[in-house]
Structures are given as C-alpha cells and as structure tokens.
C-alpha positions in Angstrom: 0.0 0.0 0.0 1.3 3.4 -0.9 1.0 5.4 2.3 2.1 8.6 0.6 -1.2 8.6 -1.2 -3.3 8.3 2.0 -4.2 11.9 2.4 -5.7 11.9 -1.1 -7.8 8.9 -0.3 -9.2 9.7 3.1 -9.9 13.5 3.1 -13.3 14.0 1.5 -13.0 16.3 -1.5 -9.3 16.1 -1.8 -9.5 14.9 -5.4 -12.0 16.3 -7.8 -12.9 12.9 -9.2 -10.7 10.7 -7.0 -13.7 8.6 -5.8 -15.9 8.6 -8.9 -18.5 5.9 -8.9 -18.0 3.6 -11.9 -20.7 4.2 -14.6 -21.8 7.6 -13.2 -23.6 9.6 -15.8 -24.4 12.8 -13.9 -22.8 15.0 -11.3 -25.2 13.7 -8.7 -24.1 10.1 -9.4 -20.4 11.2 -9.4 -20.8 12.4 -5.8 -23.1 9.6 -4.7 -21.6 7.3 -1.9 -19.8 4.4 -3.4 -20.3 2.1 -0.4 -23.2 1.6 2.0 -22.3 1.6 5.8 -22.6 -2.2 5.7 -20.3 -2.6 2.7 -17.8 -0.2 4.2 -17.8 -2.2 7.5 -17.5 -5.4 5.6 -14.4 -4.0 3.8 -12.9 -2.8 7.1 -13.2 -6.3 8.5 -11.7 -8.1 5.5 -9.0 -10.2 7.1 -7.4 -11.2 3.8 -7.0 -7.7 2.1 -5.3 -4.8 3.9 -6.3 -2.5 1.1 -10.0 -3.2 1.8 -9.4 -2.8 5.5 -7.8 0.6 4.9 -10.5 1.8 2.5 -13.4 0.5 4.7 -12.0 2.1 7.8 -11.3 5.4 6.0 -14.9 5.5 4.6 -16.4 4.9 8.0 -14.2 7.4 9.8 -15.1 10.1 7.3 -18.8 9.4 7.2 -21.2 11.5 9.2 -22.2 8.4 11.2 -18.6 7.4 11.8 -18.6 8.2 15.5 -21.2 5.7 16.4 -20.2 3.3 19.1 -20.6 0.3 16.9 -17.5 1.4 14.8 -15.2 2.4 17.6 -14.0 -1.1 18.4 -13.3 -1.5 14.6 -11.1 1.6 14.8 -9.3 0.2 17.8 -8.6 -3.1 15.9 -7.4 -1.1 12.9 -4.9 0.8 15.0 -3.3 -2.5 15.9 -3.4 -4.0 12.4 -0.3 -5.7 10.9 -0.5 -3.4 7.9 0.8 0.2 8.3 -1.8 1.7 6.1 -4.6 0.2 8.1 -3.0 1.3 11.4 -2.8 4.9 9.9 -6.5 4.8 9.1 -7.3 3.4 12.6 -5.3 6.0 14.4 -6.9 8.8 12.3 -10.4 7.4 13.0 -9.6 7.4 16.8 -8.4 11.0 16.5 -11.7 12.0 14.9 -14.1 9.9 17.0 -12.1 8.7 20.0 -12.1 9.7 23.7 -9.4 10.0 26.4 -9.6 6.3 27.0 -8.1 5.7 23.6 -5.0 7.8 24.3 -2.9 4.8 25.5 -3.5 3.1 22.2 -2.6 6.2 20.3 0.5 6.6 22.4 1.6 3.1 21.3 1.4 4.2 17.7 3.4 7.4 18.5 6.3 5.7 20.4 6.5 2.0 19.3 5.4 2.5 15.6 8.1 1.9 12.9 6.2 3.8 10.2 6.7 7.5 10.2 3.4 8.4 8.7 1.5 6.5 11.4 3.6 8.2 14.1 2.8 11.6 12.6 -0.9 10.7 12.5 -0.7 9.6 16.1 0.7 12.9 17.1 -2.0 14.7 15.2 -4.7 12.6 16.9 -3.3 13.6 20.3 -4.0 17.2 19.4 -7.7 16.3 19.3 -7.9 14.2 22.5 -6.8 15.5 25.9 -5.3 13.1 28.5 -2.4 14.1 30.7 -0.8 10.7 30.3 0.2 11.8 26.8 2.5 14.5 28.1 5.6 12.3 28.5 5.3 10.5 25.2 4.7 13.8 23.4 7.8 15.3 25.1 9.8 12.2 23.9 8.4 12.7 20.3 9.5 16.3 20.4 13.1 15.3 21.1 15.3 14.9 17.9 17.3 12.3 19.8 14.3 10.0 19.8 12.2 11.1 16.8 14.0 11.7 13.5 10.9 12.9 11.5 10.3 16.7 11.6 6.5 16.3 10.9 6.2 14.1 13.9 8.1 16.5 16.1 6.1 19.4 14.8 2.7 17.7 15.5 3.9 16.8 19.0 5.0 20.3 19.6 1.5 21.6 18.7 -0.2 18.9 20.9 1.9 20.0 23.9 0.2 23.4 23.8 -2.7 21.9 25.8 -0.6 20.9 28.8 0.3 23.7 31.1 3.3 22.3 32.9 6.7 24.1 33.5 8.6 21.1 32.0 6.5 21.4 28.8 7.5 25.1 28.5 11.1 24.2 29.1 11.0 21.5 26.4 9.3 23.8 24.0 11.9 26.5 24.5 14.7 23.9 23.9 12.8 22.8 20.8 13.3 26.3 19.3 16.8 25.1 18.5 15.4 22.3 16.2 16.8 22.5 12.7 13.4 22.1 11.1 11.4 25.3 10.5 8.1 23.4 10.7 9.0 22.3 14.3 10.0 25.9 15.1 6.6 27.2 13.9 4.6 24.7 15.9 6.7 25.3 19.0 6.2 29.0 18.9 2.4 28.5 18.5 2.3 26.4 21.6 4.5 28.7 23.6 2.1 31.6 22.7 -0.9 29.5 23.7 0.6 28.4 27.0 2.1 31.7 28.1 0.5 34.5 26.2 4.0 35.7 25.3 5.7 36.1 22.0 9.4 36.2 21.7 9.5 34.5 18.4 12.5 32.1 17.9 14.7 34.0 20.4 15.6 31.2 22.8 17.5 33.6 25.1 14.5 35.9 25.4 12.2 33.0 26.3 14.7 31.7 28.9 15.0 35.2 30.5 11.3 35.5 30.7 11.0 32.0 32.1 13.5 32.7 34.9 11.9 36.0 35.8 8.3 34.8 35.8 6.5 33.3 38.8 3.2 32.3 37.1 4.1 31.0 33.7 0.5 30.5 32.7 -1.2 33.7 33.9 -1.8 34.9 30.3 -2.5 31.4 28.9 -5.1 31.3 26.1 -7.4 28.3 25.1 -5.8 25.6 23.1 -7.5 24.6 19.8 -6.4 21.8 17.5 -5.6 22.7 13.8 -8.6 22.2 11.6 -8.6 21.1 8.0 -9.5 23.9 5.6 -9.1 24.7 1.9 -10.6 26.9 -0.7 -13.3 25.8 -3.1 -12.3 23.9 -6.2 -13.8 24.8 -9.5 -16.4 22.1 -9.5 -17.6 23.1 -6.0 -18.8 26.5 -7.4 -21.5 24.6 -9.4 -25.1 24.7 -8.0 -26.0 21.8 -5.6 -22.3 20.8 -5.2 -21.3 20.2 -1.5 -18.8 22.7 -0.1 -15.3 21.8 0.9 -15.2 19.5 4.0 -13.7 22.3 6.1 -13.7 21.9 9.9 -14.1 24.4 12.7 -11.2 24.6 15.1 -12.2 23.3 18.5 -10.8 22.2 21.9 -9.8 18.6 22.4 -12.2 16.0 23.7 -11.7 15.6 27.4 -10.1 19.1 27.8 -11.1 20.5 31.2 -13.0 23.9 31.1 -10.8 26.9 31.9 -10.7 27.8 35.6 -12.1 31.1 36.7 -9.6 33.7 37.8 
C-alpha cells in the first residue's frame, strides 16, 4: 500500500474525481456514496485484504455516522493491524471519534510505531484528545534524539500546547533550536498558547522570561487543534455541489474547562 497517497484517499473532497463511482452519468451520481455503511464495514473487516481494511476504515471514519459506538471497536482493531496503512486509518479514526480512554493506544502508535506516517498521525490525533498521560510521550516525540521525523516533532509540539506544565514550557523552549522550521513554527504557536507571550524564535528571550516569571500560565489562552481547511475547487462552485469539507477549530475531547480567575 502506498502510504504517501493516504491523504488523497481519506480526506473528503481532496480529489475532484478521486472517488468517482463507476458508470456515473451525472454530477449527482459522481458524488453519490460508493459504499453503504454495511459494505464499508465489511471491507474494514476483510482479514485477507489490507487495502480493503484501509478503505473501509477510512470510509467509515469520514462518514457523518462514523462516530457511532458500533464502529469504535473496529477503529481500535485497525490501529493494531499488521498493515501500516490500516494502522494509519485506525489512528486517524480514533483522532476523529475517540475519547481520552483511547490515548494509551494512540501513544503506542506514537512511540512504538516503525512507520513515520503512522507516528505523525498519532501525534495529530493527540492534538484532538486530551489526556495528561500523553505528556511524557509527546515530550519524547519532540526530542530529535528519539524522533527523526520533523513532521512528527512538529505535530507533537503543537499537541503539547494543551498541557500547562513548567517542564512542557522548558522542552518547547529547547525545541526552538530544532533545525526544522516546521518544528519551530509549531513550537512558537504552543508557547504563545501556554504563556500568552511572543518572543519568536529567540531562545534567550524565552529563557530570560521563564527565569523571571512566577506564574508561567497567567496569560494562557485556550488551546484549539488545527482544523482542515481549503478553498473551493472549480467544481464546487456549481449549483448543488457540496462545499469543501472544512472543519471548525475546537478544543480537544476531554479538555477541562478553563478555571475562573
């Protein structure tokens, strides 16, 4: 399975005709669902074909009914699948529909996973689900010594923006020295969220502020996970065509409400 093509397969609308139904003769048929929920579930449970398991899991996860309890166990099994592409789809599904109880399983895919794309998706899923037990694994994934992939480190840096602990701020400040700009960008975002301060990439300025500040989180702002968003494609300007599948940024599942004062 070509994991590099995953994003095109699972994000609704990412290809103008990527999921065209065979034999379609109208625009309405082009965008009609190719699989019923039952067929998608049957594909997701196909023990002989990982491509079917991947496709079925992705279809269910991206469907409006994909968060129903009946499918959650299927996503859990997919996240443990022998095939990396299926594990990717399962982790993504848990990020979309899971709860804090699924964080240990997602952590396994972040720390013990050999495939870099699955690790990156695990870090992104941890942006959407809050559970303090994720803090240590995310700090490990932020460290270049343990995680060689910049995309994983960047996603971990962003996810850490929801955990207001001094050691998290320390690690993020250290991460400003990361050689990858994508990691620097995510790190600065999380530092702004946690502290309300903005010293850019100036490590010394952050350290001076840290040493001089008693309450690191006095100006903290609410954490929201990154949402998928894109502009309309040409076809989507036609009448009756669905809009892009853009999301609204939100707080992670399980995130405690902000404390007064």
